[in-house]
C-alpha positions as CSV (number, residue, x, y, z in Angstrom):
1,M,-0.3,-0.2,0.3
2,N,1.3,3.4,-0.3
3,L,-1.3,5.7,1.1
4,E,-0.8,8.7,3.0
5,S,-2.4,8.2,6.4
6,Q,-2.1,9.9,9.7
7,I,-0.9,9.4,13.3
8,W,-0.4,11.3,16.4
9,V,3.6,11.0,17.3
10,N,4.2,13.2,20.8
11,G,1.1,15.3,20.0
12,E,1.9,16.1,16.9
13,P,0.6,14.9,13.1
14,Q,3.0,12.8,11.2
15,S,2.3,11.6,8.0
16,F,3.0,8.2,6.9
17,R,2.4,5.0,4.2
18,E,0.1,2.5,5.2
19,G,1.1,-0.9,6.4
20,Q,4.1,1.0,8.2
21,T,5.8,-0.6,11.5
22,L,5.9,1.2,14.6
23,N,10.0,-0.3,14.4
24,K,10.2,1.9,10.7
25,L,8.5,4.7,12.1
26,L,11.3,5.0,15.3
27,A,14.3,4.0,13.1
28,D,12.8,7.4,10.2
29,L,12.8,9.6,13.8
30,G,16.5,8.3,14.3
31,L,15.7,7.1,17.7
32,N,17.9,4.5,19.6
33,P,15.9,2.2,20.8
34,R,17.5,1.2,24.6
35,L,16.7,4.5,25.4
36,I,13.3,5.1,24.5
37,V,10.1,4.0,25.7
38,V,6.9,3.6,23.1
39,E,3.0,3.7,24.1
40,Y,1.4,2.8,21.1
41,N,-2.8,4.1,21.6
42,G,-2.8,3.5,25.2
43,E,-0.7,0.9,26.2
44,I,2.9,-0.2,26.4
45,V,5.0,-1.9,23.6
46,R,8.1,-4.0,24.1
47,R,10.6,-3.8,21.5
48,P,10.6,-7.0,20.3
49,A,7.1,-6.3,19.0
50,W,7.6,-2.9,17.2
51,P,8.7,-4.9,13.9
52,V,5.2,-6.4,14.0
53,T,3.0,-3.3,15.1
54,V,1.5,-2.1,12.0
55,L,0.4,1.6,12.1
56,G,-2.9,2.6,11.1
57,D,-4.9,6.1,10.5
58,G,-5.2,7.8,13.8
59,D,-2.9,6.0,16.0
60,R,-1.3,7.6,18.5
61,V,2.5,7.0,20.0
62,E,4.2,8.0,22.8
63,I,7.5,8.4,22.5
64,V,9.6,8.7,26.2
65,T,13.0,9.6,26.0
66,I,14.9,7.3,29.0
67,V,17.7,10.0,30.3
68,G,20.0,9.0,33.1
69,G,21.1,11.0,36.1
70,G,21.6,11.5,39.8
């Protein structure tokens, strides 16, 4: 499928190609997978599920970056 759809990433609209996976979205955003936590439509998604989680029109993705400190 090559149709453009829209999702919400951290509250901002973003276009994507239908059939795109969560894993591809995160790679396109240039995020280090070891330093983020991802919520997809209100549920935390573990890293092994990212490649098989297919995005749909209107989905909501929240990405939280883990920052060390002390």
